[in-house]
A tleap script that builds the chain and sets N, CA, C and O, in Angstrom:
source leaprc.protein.ff14SB
mol = sequence {
  NMET ALA PHE GLU ILE SER ASP ASP CYS ILE
  ALA CYS GLY VAL CYS ALA ASP GLU CYS PRO
  VAL GLU ALA ILE SER GLU GLY SER ASP THR
  PHE VAL ILE ASN ALA ASP ASN CYS THR ASP
  CYS GLY ALA CYS SER GLU VAL CYS PRO ASN
  GLU ALA ILE GLY GLU CLYS
}
set mol.1.N position { -24.456 -185.206 180.816 }
set mol.1.CA position { -23.861 -185.117 179.496 }
set mol.1.C position { -23.822 -183.648 179.089 }
set mol.1.O position { -24.870 -183.021 178.932 }
set mol.2.N position { -22.670 -183.118 178.923 }
set mol.2.CA position { -22.493 -181.719 178.542 }
set mol.2.C position { -22.624 -181.555 177.034 }
set mol.2.O position { -22.500 -182.517 176.276 }
set mol.3.N position { -22.872 -180.345 176.623 }
set mol.3.CA position { -22.892 -180.024 175.203 }
set mol.3.C position { -21.465 -179.739 174.751 }
set mol.3.O position { -20.586 -179.466 175.568 }
set mol.4.N position { -21.247 -179.805 173.438 }
set mol.4.CA position { -19.939 -179.471 172.889 }
set mol.4.C position { -20.110 -178.685 171.603 }
set mol.4.O position { -21.131 -178.794 170.924 }
set mol.5.N position { -19.107 -177.898 171.278 }
set mol.5.CA position { -19.130 -177.060 170.086 }
set mol.5.C position { -18.230 -177.687 169.029 }
set mol.5.O position { -17.065 -177.986 169.291 }
set mol.6.N position { -18.774 -177.884 167.840 }
set mol.6.CA position { -18.024 -178.530 166.756 }
set mol.6.C position { -17.163 -177.517 165.998 }
set mol.6.O position { -17.177 -176.320 166.286 }
set mol.7.N position { -16.426 -178.026 165.036 }
set mol.7.CA position { -15.577 -177.181 164.191 }
set mol.7.C position { -16.396 -176.275 163.278 }
set mol.7.O position { -15.838 -175.408 162.606 }
set mol.8.N position { -17.706 -176.465 163.247 }
set mol.8.CA position { -18.582 -175.616 162.442 }
set mol.8.C position { -18.798 -174.245 163.084 }
set mol.8.O position { -19.423 -173.368 162.487 }
set mol.9.N position { -18.281 -174.062 164.300 }
set mol.9.CA position { -18.418 -172.796 165.025 }
set mol.9.C position { -17.793 -171.661 164.214 }
set mol.9.O position { -16.678 -171.780 163.706 }
set mol.10.N position { -18.538 -170.554 164.106 }
set mol.10.CA position { -18.034 -169.378 163.395 }
set mol.10.C position { -17.586 -168.289 164.366 }
set mol.10.O position { -17.327 -167.159 163.951 }
set mol.11.N position { -17.495 -168.616 165.649 }
set mol.11.CA position { -17.000 -167.722 166.702 }
set mol.11.C position { -17.780 -166.410 166.790 }
set mol.11.O position { -17.198 -165.338 166.953 }
set mol.12.N position { -19.104 -166.513 166.678 }
set mol.12.CA position { -19.934 -165.306 166.736 }
set mol.12.C position { -20.211 -164.857 168.175 }
set mol.12.O position { -20.480 -163.680 168.412 }
set mol.13.N position { -20.147 -165.787 169.138 }
set mol.13.CA position { -20.329 -165.441 170.541 }
set mol.13.C position { -21.753 -165.450 171.045 }
set mol.13.O position { -21.984 -165.190 172.225 }
set mol.14.N position { -22.708 -165.740 170.194 }
set mol.14.CA position { -24.110 -165.759 170.606 }
set mol.14.C position { -24.335 -166.777 171.724 }
set mol.14.O position { -25.093 -166.510 172.657 }
set mol.15.N position { -23.699 -167.912 171.641 }
set mol.15.CA position { -23.879 -168.962 172.645 }
set mol.15.C position { -23.385 -168.525 174.017 }
set mol.15.O position { -24.032 -168.798 175.028 }
set mol.16.N position { -22.258 -167.858 174.054 }
set mol.16.CA position { -21.694 -167.412 175.329 }
set mol.16.C position { -22.609 -166.403 176.010 }
set mol.16.O position { -22.763 -166.421 177.231 }
set mol.17.N position { -23.211 -165.534 175.227 }
set mol.17.CA position { -24.138 -164.547 175.777 }
set mol.17.C position { -25.386 -165.205 176.349 }
set mol.17.O position { -25.984 -164.683 177.290 }
set mol.18.N position { -25.786 -166.341 175.794 }
set mol.18.CA position { -27.014 -167.019 176.197 }
set mol.18.C position { -26.827 -167.958 177.392 }
set mol.18.O position { -27.797 -168.259 178.086 }
set mol.19.N position { -25.616 -168.419 177.643 }
set mol.19.CA position { -25.362 -169.406 178.694 }
set mol.19.C position { -25.629 -168.821 180.087 }
set mol.19.O position { -24.995 -167.841 180.480 }
set mol.20.N position { -26.570 -169.422 180.836 }
set mol.20.CA position { -26.928 -168.890 182.154 }
set mol.20.C position { -25.879 -169.145 183.239 }
set mol.20.O position { -25.919 -168.508 184.292 }
set mol.21.N position { -24.945 -170.063 182.999 }
set mol.21.CA position { -23.940 -170.383 184.012 }
set mol.21.C position { -22.522 -170.020 183.570 }
set mol.21.O position { -21.542 -170.410 184.204 }
set mol.22.N position { -22.431 -169.275 182.483 }
set mol.22.CA position { -21.147 -168.816 181.951 }
set mol.22.C position { -20.146 -169.948 181.728 }
set mol.22.O position { -18.967 -169.824 182.060 }
set mol.23.N position { -20.636 -171.056 181.158 }
set mol.23.CA position { -19.788 -172.212 180.892 }
set mol.23.C position { -19.085 -172.121 179.541 }
set mol.23.O position { -18.267 -172.981 179.215 }
set mol.24.N position { -19.388 -171.103 178.761 }
set mol.24.CA position { -18.832 -170.974 177.411 }
set mol.24.C position { -17.859 -169.799 177.359 }
set mol.24.O position { -18.154 -168.698 177.824 }
set mol.25.N position { -16.689 -170.070 176.778 }
set mol.25.CA position { -15.688 -169.012 176.646 }
set mol.25.C position { -15.048 -169.090 175.272 }
set mol.25.O position { -15.171 -170.090 174.565 }
set mol.26.N position { -14.366 -168.024 174.912 }
set mol.26.CA position { -13.710 -167.967 173.611 }
set mol.26.C position { -12.408 -168.749 173.654 }
set mol.26.O position { -11.546 -168.504 174.499 }
set mol.27.N position { -12.276 -169.701 172.722 }
set mol.27.CA position { -11.046 -170.468 172.603 }
set mol.27.C position { -10.150 -169.841 171.559 }
set mol.27.O position { -10.340 -168.678 171.200 }
set mol.28.N position { -9.180 -170.585 171.064 }
set mol.28.CA position { -8.246 -170.033 170.089 }
set mol.28.C position { -8.895 -169.797 168.725 }
set mol.28.O position { -8.656 -168.762 168.102 }
set mol.29.N position { -9.707 -170.737 168.256 }
set mol.29.CA position { -10.372 -170.587 166.955 }
set mol.29.C position { -11.892 -170.561 167.066 }
set mol.29.O position { -12.569 -169.935 166.251 }
set mol.30.N position { -12.417 -171.235 168.063 }
set mol.30.CA position { -13.856 -171.335 168.266 }
set mol.30.C position { -14.164 -171.109 169.740 }
set mol.30.O position { -13.256 -170.976 170.561 }
set mol.31.N position { -15.435 -171.067 170.063 }
set mol.31.CA position { -15.820 -171.011 171.463 }
set mol.31.C position { -15.798 -172.428 172.026 }
set mol.31.O position { -15.948 -173.395 171.279 }
set mol.32.N position { -15.614 -172.555 173.335 }
set mol.32.CA position { -15.550 -173.861 173.989 }
set mol.32.C position { -16.471 -173.879 175.203 }
set mol.32.O position { -16.729 -172.847 175.822 }
set mol.33.N position { -16.962 -175.075 175.530 }
set mol.33.CA position { -17.838 -175.254 176.675 }
set mol.33.C position { -17.092 -176.000 177.768 }
set mol.33.O position { -16.530 -177.068 177.525 }
set mol.34.N position { -17.086 -175.443 178.965 }
set mol.34.CA position { -16.496 -176.109 180.117 }
set mol.34.C position { -17.502 -177.142 180.605 }
set mol.34.O position { -18.526 -176.787 181.190 }
set mol.35.N position { -17.217 -178.411 180.369 }
set mol.35.CA position { -18.150 -179.488 180.688 }
set mol.35.C position { -18.462 -179.570 182.179 }
set mol.35.O position { -19.546 -180.015 182.556 }
set mol.36.N position { -17.541 -179.154 183.020 }
set mol.36.CA position { -17.775 -179.202 184.462 }
set mol.36.C position { -18.824 -178.179 184.903 }
set mol.36.O position { -19.508 -178.383 185.906 }
set mol.37.N position { -18.950 -177.084 184.158 }
set mol.37.CA position { -19.909 -176.039 184.506 }
set mol.37.C position { -21.228 -176.156 183.744 }
set mol.37.O position { -22.238 -175.608 184.185 }
set mol.38.N position { -21.239 -176.845 182.633 }
set mol.38.CA position { -22.420 -176.970 181.787 }
set mol.38.C position { -23.531 -177.715 182.527 }
set mol.38.O position { -23.307 -178.777 183.109 }
set mol.39.N position { -24.733 -177.136 182.492 }
set mol.39.CA position { -25.888 -177.755 183.170 }
set mol.39.C position { -26.827 -178.453 182.192 }
set mol.39.O position { -27.920 -178.866 182.580 }
set mol.40.N position { -26.427 -178.592 180.948 }
set mol.40.CA position { -27.209 -179.272 179.914 }
set mol.40.C position { -28.552 -178.620 179.645 }
set mol.40.O position { -29.511 -179.311 179.299 }
set mol.41.N position { -28.644 -177.315 179.794 }
set mol.41.CA position { -29.925 -176.639 179.575 }
set mol.41.C position { -30.282 -176.543 178.092 }
set mol.41.O position { -31.460 -176.485 177.743 }
set mol.42.N position { -29.266 -176.524 177.213 }
set mol.42.CA position { -29.502 -176.466 175.781 }
set mol.42.C position { -29.734 -175.070 175.220 }
set mol.42.O position { -29.978 -174.924 174.023 }
set mol.43.N position { -29.666 -174.049 176.054 }
set mol.43.CA position { -29.895 -172.677 175.584 }
set mol.43.C position { -28.913 -172.292 174.483 }
set mol.43.O position { -29.292 -171.620 173.523 }
set mol.44.N position { -27.679 -172.704 174.611 }
set mol.44.CA position { -26.658 -172.371 173.619 }
set mol.44.C position { -26.967 -173.013 172.268 }
set mol.44.O position { -26.821 -172.384 171.220 }
set mol.45.N position { -27.389 -174.252 172.307 }
set mol.45.CA position { -27.707 -174.982 171.088 }
set mol.45.C position { -28.868 -174.350 170.335 }
set mol.45.O position { -28.882 -174.316 169.104 }
set mol.46.N position { -29.832 -173.855 171.083 }
set mol.46.CA position { -31.026 -173.255 170.478 }
set mol.46.C position { -30.723 -171.957 169.737 }
set mol.46.O position { -31.414 -171.626 168.773 }
set mol.47.N position { -29.711 -171.222 170.165 }
set mol.47.CA position { -29.424 -169.923 169.547 }
set mol.47.C position { -28.278 -169.953 168.537 }
set mol.47.O position { -28.045 -168.959 167.849 }
set mol.48.N position { -27.574 -171.050 168.436 }
set mol.48.CA position { -26.426 -171.121 167.519 }
set mol.48.C position { -26.906 -171.003 166.066 }
set mol.48.O position { -27.681 -171.839 165.601 }
set mol.49.N position { -26.449 -169.970 165.350 }
set mol.49.CA position { -26.900 -169.767 163.974 }
set mol.49.C position { -26.313 -170.771 162.991 }
set mol.49.O position { -26.785 -170.886 161.860 }
set mol.50.N position { -25.284 -171.498 163.418 }
set mol.50.CA position { -24.622 -172.447 162.513 }
set mol.50.C position { -24.846 -173.896 162.929 }
set mol.50.O position { -24.244 -174.806 162.359 }
set mol.51.N position { -25.713 -174.113 163.924 }
set mol.51.CA position { -26.006 -175.459 164.434 }
set mol.51.C position { -24.720 -176.219 164.778 }
set mol.51.O position { -24.581 -177.400 164.461 }
set mol.52.N position { -23.794 -175.527 165.426 }
set mol.52.CA position { -22.497 -176.107 165.750 }
set mol.52.C position { -22.439 -176.674 167.159 }
set mol.52.O position { -21.385 -177.140 167.591 }
set mol.53.N position { -23.552 -176.642 167.884 }
set mol.53.CA position { -23.548 -177.111 169.264 }
set mol.53.C position { -24.503 -178.288 169.420 }
set mol.53.O position { -25.667 -178.224 169.025 }
set mol.54.N position { -23.981 -179.365 170.006 }
set mol.54.CA position { -24.793 -180.556 170.221 }
set mol.54.C position { -24.350 -181.296 171.453 }
set mol.54.O position { -23.336 -180.958 172.064 }
set mol.55.N position { -25.117 -182.315 171.824 }
set mol.55.CA position { -24.762 -183.131 172.985 }
set mol.55.C position { -23.587 -184.016 172.652 }
set mol.55.O position { -23.437 -184.478 171.521 }
set mol.56.N position { -22.746 -184.251 173.662 }
set mol.56.CA position { -21.580 -185.132 173.473 }
set mol.56.C position { -22.038 -186.527 173.222 }
set mol.56.O position { -21.214 -187.423 173.038 }
savepdb mol mol.pdb
quit
């Protein structure tokens, strides 16, 4: 089960910097997680200042 980023994302980029497998990239309005690359480590969720990242 991969994590996903909600519309609450403020596009700060903290999650992308924290991801150990580079599964997070900048989308058009928010950052997005590539579910195929996500290892479910939760590092991104722990650092998100807006609590916009959760499990699918």
